[in-house]
C-alpha positions in Angstrom: 2.8 -3.9 -11.5 5.1 -5.9 -9.3 5.4 -4.9 -5.3 7.1 -6.9 -2.7 5.9 -6.9 0.8 7.2 -7.9 4.6 5.1 -10.9 5.7 3.1 -9.5 8.1 1.8 -7.1 5.4 1.3 -9.7 2.8 -0.9 -11.5 5.0 -3.4 -8.6 5.8 -3.6 -7.6 2.4 -4.3 -11.6 1.3 -6.8 -11.4 4.3 -8.4 -8.9 3.0 -8.0 -6.3 6.3 -5.1 -4.1 4.5 -7.5 -2.4 2.0 -5.0 0.7 1.5 -1.3 0.3 -0.1 1.2 3.3 0.8 3.7 4.0 -1.5 5.7 6.9 -2.6 4.7 9.1 -5.9 7.8 7.8 -7.5 8.6 7.1 -11.1 7.6 3.6 -10.6 3.9 4.9 -9.2 3.2 7.6 -11.1 1.2 6.1 -14.2 -0.4 3.9 -12.1 -4.3 4.0 -13.1 -7.8 2.3 -11.2 -8.1 -0.8 -12.8 -4.8 -1.7 -13.4 -3.2 -5.4 -11.5 -0.6 -5.5 -8.5 0.8 -8.4 -7.6 2.4 -8.5 -4.2 4.9 -10.9 -3.3 5.6 -12.0 0.3 9.2 -11.3 1.1 9.3 -14.2 3.2 7.5 -16.8 1.7 7.8 -15.7 -2.1 4.3 -16.5 -2.2 2.3 -13.8 -4.3 -1.2 -12.2 -4.5 -2.5 -9.9 -7.5 -5.4 -7.3 -6.7 -6.8 -4.4 -8.7 -5.9 -0.3 -8.0 -9.3 0.7 -7.1 -8.9 4.5 -6.4 -5.5 6.2 -6.1 -5.5 9.5 -3.7 -1.9 11.8 -3.4 -1.2 13.2 -0.1 2.0 15.5 0.4 2.9 13.5 3.3 2.5 10.0 5.4 1.1 11.9 8.4 -1.7 13.4 5.8 -2.3 10.1 4.6 -2.5 8.4 7.9 -4.3 11.0 9.5 -7.5 10.3 6.5 -6.4 6.4 6.7 -5.3 4.6 9.9 -5.2 1.6 11.4 -6.0 -1.7 9.8 -7.1 0.0 6.5 -3.0 0.8 6.4 -1.8 -2.4 7.7 -1.1 -1.0 11.1 -2.8 -2.1 14.6 -6.1 0.3 15.4 -4.3 1.7 18.3 -1.4 2.9 16.5 -1.0 6.9 16.7 -0.3 8.5 13.6 3.3 9.1 14.9 3.9 5.9 15.1 2.5 4.8 11.7 5.1 7.4 10.1 8.0 6.5 12.6 7.3 2.5 11.0 7.0 4.3 7.4 10.2 5.8 7.9 12.1 2.6 8.3 11.5 2.1 4.3 11.1 5.2 3.1 13.3 8.7 4.0 11.5 11.9 5.0 13.5 13.2 1.4 12.0 11.0 -0.5 8.5 11.9 0.9 9.0 15.5 0.5 10.2 15.1 -2.9 7.5 12.7 -4.4 4.6 12.8 -1.9 3.1 9.7 -1.2 -0.1 7.6 -2.4 -2.4 5.8 -1.2 -3.6 2.8 -3.2 -7.0 1.7 -2.6 -7.1 -2.2 -3.1 -9.7 -4.2 -5.0 -9.9 -8.1 -4.9 -9.4 -8.9 -8.5 -13.0 -10.8 -9.7 -12.8 -14.6 -10.2 -13.0 -14.7 -13.9 -10.3 -12.2 -14.6 -8.1 -14.7 -12.0 -8.5 -17.4 -14.3 -7.4 -15.6 -17.5 
């Protein structure tokens, strides 16, 4: 699956500090399964980076997800509050979208080296 990321979020995935990607549980992502690959495209540089989906967790709200996983894991700073992370997320998604679909925590794993060569 192809996903787009802002430059700073893309860099955090590549560096391995962002280990959870946050997305709506919408029709595009409802069929994702652990082991599938995600290819992120940097919206600024158009660079790509491929990872595997580890675990997938569903949450009713962004606040519930950020209460469980915060800061660096989700691409924020360690000092960001849950309220700040939710406000930042609402720049991409609306509260109505969140209420309709719920949200996913996609745990990211690096693709094993031999799989990248195939």
